[in-house]
N, C-alpha and C positions, 0 to 999 in steps of 0.2 A: 503493499499500500505506500503511496507517495505521501510526502509530508502535507502538500497542499490538499489532498483529499481528505486526509486526518483531520485538518483543521477546519475544513469546509463542513464536516459532519458537526464538529463541535460548534461552529458559527450558526448552522442551521438549527440545531437541536436546543441550544442554549440562548438563542436570539442575542448573540454578542458580536462585536466588532472584531477585526482580524487580530489586532495586538492583544486584546483581552483575552480572547480563545487560546492564542498561543501561550500566554502566561498561565492560565489556568490549567491548560493541558500539562504543561510540565509540572505544575505544583501537585496536581493529583496523581500523576505518575510517581513523584517523589513520595508522596504519603503512602500510596499503595505499595511501593518497594520497601518501606520500613516495616510492613505487615508480613512481607513474604520471606522465605528462606533465601540465602543467597543463591543457591543454585537455580531456584525457579525465578528470582529476579534476573538473573542473568539469561535464563532461557527466553523470557519475555522481551528483554531488552534486544537480543540478537533479532528479533522479528519485528521491531519497530522500524519506522523511517529512521534514517542517520541522524537526523536533526534532533530527534527525541531521545536517543539512546543515552546521552550524558544526563538526561533527567533520571534515570535509573542506575545507581551506583551501588552494587552490592556490598561494597566496603563499610556502609552504614551500620550500626547496631540495629538489630530487630528490636521491634517494639510490640507490645500486646494491646490491643484496643479493639472496641466494637464499632458499629456503625456510627453511633453518636461520636465516639472520638475521631473516627476518620472524617466525618462531615465538619467537626470542630477544627480540626486540624487544616482542612482544605480552605475553610473560610478564613481563619486567622492568617494562614500563610499566603493566600490570594488577595486579602483585604475586601473580599466580597461579604455581603450580609449572608446570614444563614440559608434562607430560601434560594437566593441566587446560587450561592455555593453548591447546593444540593442539586439544583437543575442542572449547573455546570459539570459537577462530578459524574452525573449520569450520563451526559453527553459524551464526556471523555472516555467513560468506560465502554459506552456503545461503539465510539471510534475504535478503541482498543480491541474490542472483540472482532471487529471487521479486520483489523490489522494483523492479527496473530492467529486467527481461525479458531474452529471447534475445539480441537484437542487440547492447545495450550491454553485456551481460555477456561476450560474446565479444569485442568491441571492446577492453575493458579487459585481458582474458586475453592478447590478442594483443601486449601490451606487456610481459609478464612472462616471466622466464626458464623454461626446461621444468620444472624440479621444482615452481615456483609454479604453473605451468599444470596440472599434475597434481593439485596440491593442490585447485585451483579445480574440476577435473574431479570429484573426489571429493565436493566440498561440493555441486556441481550435482547430481550423481546422487542424493544424500540430501536434497535440496531438497523440501518440501511442494508439492503441486499448487497453482498459482494459477489465476485465472480464464481467462487466456489460454494456459495450458500445454497440453500435448499430450493427446490424449483417453485414456480408460483403455485399460489393455492388453487387447488382443483377440486376441492370438496364441496360440500352442499351446506354445511352448519359453521356459520362464522363464530368467531371466539366468544362473543358476548352471548350468543344463543347456546352455545356449548356449555357455558357456565350457569346459564338459567336452567337449563335441563338438569344438570347435576344438582343445583339448588331444590328444583322440584321434586327430584328422586329422594333426597336425604333430608331436607329441611334446614340445610345450612344457609347461612348468608353467602353474599357474594365473595367477600374475601375468604371465607372458610372453603367455599367451592373451589376457589382458585388454587389453594394450598392443597387441598385433597386431589384435585385433578393431576396437579404437579407430581405429588407424591406417588399417585397409582401409575402414571406415565413413566416416571423414572424408574420405578420397580420393573415395569414392563420392558423397558429397555435393555435391562440385565437380562431379562429371562428369554427373548427372542433373539434371532439371528440378525446380523447387519442386513441381509438381504431383506427379510421381512419389515425391518425398520425403514429401509428404502422406499418399500412399496407403500408403507402407511403416511410417511412424511408428506407427500403432495396432497394428501386428503385432510390432513390435520391443519387447523388454523395455524398461521406462523407463529403465534404467540405460545402455543402449546409445543411446538418442535423442541425447544431447548431442553425441556424436561426428558423427553424420550431419548435425545442426544446424550445427556448427563448420563443416563443409565447404559447406554450403548458404549460410551467411552469407558466406563467402569468395567463393563462385562467383556468387552473386546468383540471381535467379528462373529465368535460362536456364541450359541445360547449357553448361559450358565445354568447348570442344573440346581435349581433353586427349588426346595420343596415349598408346597403351599404355605406351611407354618412360617417358614423363613420370609416368604414373599410378603405375608400380612405383617409380620413384624417389622419389616423394613417401612412399609407405609405407616404403621403406628408411630414408629420412632421418628420418621420425617415429619409428621404432622403433630406429634405430641398428643395422640389419643390412645384409647384402649383398643386392644386387638378386636374386640366386638365392633366398634365404631369403625376401625379401619377395613374390616370385612364389609360393612354396609356402603362404605365409600367405594369399595372396589367394585362392588356389584353395580353401584350407580354410574361410576364413570364407564364401566364396560358396557352398560346398557346404552349410554349415550354415545359411545365410541361405535356401536354398532350402527346407529342411526347416521353417524357423520361419515364413516368410511363405507357403508353399504355392506349387505349380506356377505358377499363373495370374499371381500377382503377381511371381514370379520372372521369369517370361517377359516380363512387361510392362517389367521393369527392364532385361533384356538387351535389349530391342528398341530402347533408347535407347543402346546401345552398338554402336561399329562391330565388323566381322568379327573382328579380332585378339582383342578383349576376350572376345568370346563363345566362340571356340575354346579360349582359354586357361583360361576360367574354367569351362568345363563339364567339365573335367578334374578328376578326384579327386586328391589328394595322397598318400593312403597306401592300400594294397590294399583 
């Protein structure tokens, strides 16, 4: 990714001028680098435009902070007020996602605490498409409608439905093959694809032999809910997934899952 393209993403998403975008881009990368291991920071820096690599110097001491500390540091070091710094940091991370690609973005994400991971997820969902990004949306159920269907199935609110859907798709990405994930991607709203990709990156190209109990446990831990609630959420998301991708693709997905999965996930959650 060229430097001008990186800064253009920040300018567009943060509604900032060129010089301010350049400054906040470097500041955000400096703060992010302090939260990463030296090896991961070096890996990210190598994929940045040359003009930005000096913003990430792994020689700095590693710090421990969560989302609030991240945004406070960006605000203080850039001279921006907190709301503006948050918007700008999200824009920089969206540009970073486009610059470093799926795998490296999820590698760096894995080193961050949960609240910072969610902030990166928001940035990734808002990132403009790059050359190697997922294909255009070819499905029939847009993002907001997908979440509305999950909410109707479970009784969750919008934010809860968002996290439940992400948790289930992330676990599914671990359990299915890369080929099946590639078939699902065009039929999923772009905002949901990062969750499936995170699971795929973790699981690798082949399907991981994940027993149903471990699958449900992953969802429960990701959401912070009980296994019973996670089971209900899995049923709901799969019910909506069937509507979103169609019967044939849904059955292809189920074909990669053992019988206990298929029995559970064919059931509906609410009347």
